[in-house]
C-alpha positions as CSV (number, residue, x, y, z in Angstrom):
1,M,-5.2,268.3,62.3
2,K,-6.9,270.0,65.3
3,K,-8.4,266.6,66.4
4,I,-5.0,265.0,66.2
5,A,-3.4,267.8,68.2
6,L,-6.1,267.4,70.8
7,I,-5.7,263.7,71.0
8,I,-1.9,263.8,71.3
9,Q,-2.1,266.5,74.0
10,V,-4.6,264.3,76.0
11,V,-2.3,261.2,75.6
12,S,0.7,263.3,76.7
13,I,-1.1,264.4,79.9
14,I,-2.2,260.8,80.6
15,C,1.4,259.6,80.1
16,L,2.8,262.4,82.3
17,G,0.2,261.6,85.0
18,T,0.9,257.9,84.8
19,F,4.6,258.5,85.0
20,T,4.1,260.7,88.1
21,G,1.9,258.1,89.7
22,A,4.5,255.3,89.0
23,M,7.2,257.4,90.6
24,I,5.0,258.1,93.6
25,M,4.4,254.3,93.9
26,L,8.2,253.7,93.8
27,Y,8.7,256.3,96.5
28,T,5.9,255.3,98.9
29,A,5.8,251.5,98.5
30,I,9.0,250.2,97.0
31,L,11.5,252.6,98.6
32,S,10.1,252.0,102.1
33,F,10.4,248.2,101.4
34,W,14.0,248.7,100.3
35,K,14.8,250.8,103.4
36,K,13.4,248.1,105.8
37,A,15.4,245.3,104.2
38,E,18.8,244.4,105.3
39,P,21.4,245.8,102.8
40,L,22.4,242.5,101.3
41,D,18.7,241.4,101.1
42,F,17.9,244.7,99.3
43,L,20.7,244.2,96.8
44,D,19.7,240.6,96.1
45,W,16.1,241.8,95.6
46,Y,17.3,244.6,93.3
47,V,19.3,242.2,91.2
48,E,16.2,240.0,90.8
49,Y,13.5,242.5,90.2
50,A,14.8,246.0,89.2
51,S,14.8,245.1,85.5
52,G,11.1,244.6,85.7
53,I,10.6,248.1,87.2
54,M,12.9,249.6,84.6
55,G,11.0,247.7,81.8
56,A,7.7,249.0,83.1
57,T,8.7,252.6,83.6
58,G,11.0,253.0,80.6
59,P,8.3,253.6,78.1
60,L,6.7,256.1,80.5
61,V,10.0,257.9,80.8
62,M,10.5,258.2,77.1
63,S,6.9,259.2,76.3
64,S,7.0,261.8,79.1
65,L,10.0,263.3,77.4
66,I,9.0,263.1,73.8
67,L,5.2,263.8,73.9
68,P,5.5,267.3,75.5
69,L,7.9,268.3,72.8
70,V,5.6,266.9,70.1
71,C,2.7,268.9,71.7
72,F,4.8,272.0,71.7
73,F,5.3,271.8,67.9
74,L,1.6,270.9,67.4
75,V,0.5,274.1,69.2
76,I,3.4,276.3,68.1
77,R,1.1,278.9,66.5
78,I,-0.9,279.3,69.7
79,K,1.3,281.4,71.9
80,Q,-0.8,281.0,75.1
81,S,-0.6,277.2,74.8
82,R,3.0,276.6,73.5
83,I,4.6,278.3,76.6
84,Y,3.0,275.7,78.9
85,W,4.1,272.8,76.6
86,A,7.6,274.3,76.5
87,I,7.8,274.4,80.3
88,S,6.4,270.8,80.5
89,F,9.1,269.6,78.1
90,L,11.8,271.5,79.9
91,L,10.8,269.9,83.2
92,S,10.9,266.5,81.6
93,V,14.4,267.3,80.3
94,I,15.4,268.2,83.9
95,I,14.0,264.9,85.1
96,M,16.0,263.1,82.5
97,A,19.2,265.0,83.4
98,I,18.8,264.1,87.0
99,T,18.2,260.5,86.0
100,L,21.3,260.3,83.9
101,S,23.5,262.3,86.3
102,Y,22.5,260.5,89.5
103,F,20.2,257.5,89.2
104,V,22.0,255.6,86.4
105,D,25.2,255.3,88.4
106,V,23.5,254.5,91.8
107,N,21.1,252.0,90.3
108,T,24.0,250.3,88.5
109,S,25.9,250.1,91.8
110,F,22.8,248.4,93.3
111,A,22.5,246.0,90.3
112,N,26.2,245.1,90.3
113,Q,26.2,245.0,94.1
114,S,29.3,247.2,93.9
115,I,28.1,249.5,96.7
116,E,29.5,248.8,100.1
117,L,26.9,247.4,102.4
118,N,27.4,250.0,105.1
119,H,26.6,252.7,102.5
120,V,23.3,251.2,101.3
121,K,21.0,252.8,103.9
122,E,22.5,256.3,103.4
123,T,22.4,255.9,99.7
124,L,18.8,254.9,99.8
125,D,18.0,258.0,101.8
126,T,19.7,260.2,99.1
127,W,18.1,258.1,96.4
128,G,14.7,258.9,98.0
129,A,15.4,262.6,98.3
130,N,16.5,262.9,94.7
131,H,13.5,260.8,93.6
132,L,11.1,263.1,95.4
133,I,12.6,266.0,93.4
134,R,11.8,264.0,90.2
135,I,8.2,263.4,91.5
136,L,7.7,267.1,92.1
137,L,9.1,268.0,88.6
138,A,6.9,265.3,87.0
139,F,3.8,266.5,88.7
140,T,4.6,270.1,87.7
141,S,5.2,269.0,84.2
142,A,1.9,267.3,84.0
143,T,0.2,270.4,85.5
144,F,1.8,272.7,82.9
145,A,0.7,270.3,80.2
146,G,-2.8,270.5,81.5
147,F,-2.6,274.3,81.4
148,G,-1.3,274.0,77.8
149,L,-4.3,271.9,76.8
150,V,-6.8,274.3,78.5
151,K,-5.2,277.3,76.6
152,Y,-5.3,275.3,73.4
153,L,-9.0,274.5,73.9
154,S,-9.8,278.1,74.6
155,K,-8.3,279.1,71.3
156,N,-10.0,276.4,69.2
């Protein structure tokens, strides 16, 4: 059971790190491309390609939410480790809450092209600021997961 717990913790950290990296890529490469495009060109691009981004990041989002919780239960008897996994999971829940409360509606307005063209640039600025918060939370979640693994290893 200890080997399984170790493997799942490592996989969780890999997923959290990959998720963070994917969000950094969206922020640094994709968002800057979006902001340089004319509003209608951006919306047309979004309609064409956003489902690919969602399809690629969706599994990372779900694994970054589920795996820290699984790890918490795997190490529940190791007090020093479980607190870090609990924090990692809580941070992932906050990311999901931000996603559901802000990004779903905004992304839908892009996909449906229901946003007014004169609001696109401003909305992309807000989108970027909120996305940066998710990046920081994801990085912190991955860091706490790493601490959880270190504490687990020190007890086993």
